[in-house]
C-alpha positions in Angstrom: 74.8 167.7 110.7 71.5 168.9 109.2 70.2 165.5 109.5 71.1 165.3 113.2 69.5 168.5 113.8 66.3 167.4 112.0 66.3 164.1 113.8 66.3 165.7 117.4 64.1 168.7 116.5 61.5 169.2 119.1 58.0 167.6 118.1 56.3 170.7 120.0 57.8 173.9 120.9 55.9 176.3 123.0 56.5 179.7 124.8 54.6 180.4 127.7 54.1 183.2 130.5 54.0 182.1 134.0 53.9 185.5 135.5 54.4 189.3 134.8 58.1 188.7 134.2 58.4 185.0 134.2 58.5 183.0 131.0 59.1 179.5 129.8 59.8 177.3 127.0 58.1 173.8 126.7 59.6 171.6 124.3 58.8 167.7 123.6 60.9 165.1 121.9 60.5 161.5 120.6 63.0 160.2 123.2 65.6 161.0 125.8 68.3 161.0 123.3 66.9 163.6 121.3 66.1 165.9 124.3 69.6 165.4 125.6 71.2 166.1 122.0 69.0 169.4 121.7 70.1 170.7 125.3 73.7 169.9 124.5 73.7 171.0 121.0 75.5 174.1 119.3 72.3 176.3 119.6 71.9 175.7 123.1 75.5 176.5 123.8 75.3 179.7 121.9 72.2 180.8 123.7 73.7 179.8 127.1 76.8 182.0 126.2 74.3 185.0 125.8 72.3 184.5 129.0 74.2 187.4 131.0 73.2 190.0 128.2 69.7 188.6 127.7 68.1 187.6 130.8 68.3 188.7 134.5 69.0 185.3 136.0 70.5 181.9 135.0 67.7 180.0 133.4 66.4 176.9 135.2 66.1 173.9 132.9 63.9 171.0 134.2 63.5 167.8 132.6 59.9 166.2 132.9 58.2 163.3 131.6 54.6 163.4 130.4 52.3 161.0 131.8 49.5 161.5 129.6 48.5 163.6 126.5 44.8 164.1 125.4 
């Protein structure tokens, strides 16, 4: 399990503020499998179970593909 977590760990993990009360998390992975494993893992499940007590609304999770990195 530890190796699996390390293998699919985000390469970059950033927190951002979009507006006065709107925040986001931006993470990058080496591949789609890593992203999917991370989003369906035990930590993600535990966080989603806490949504009603931590957040005002259900989070929106959007997958994007980076076209360029400089």
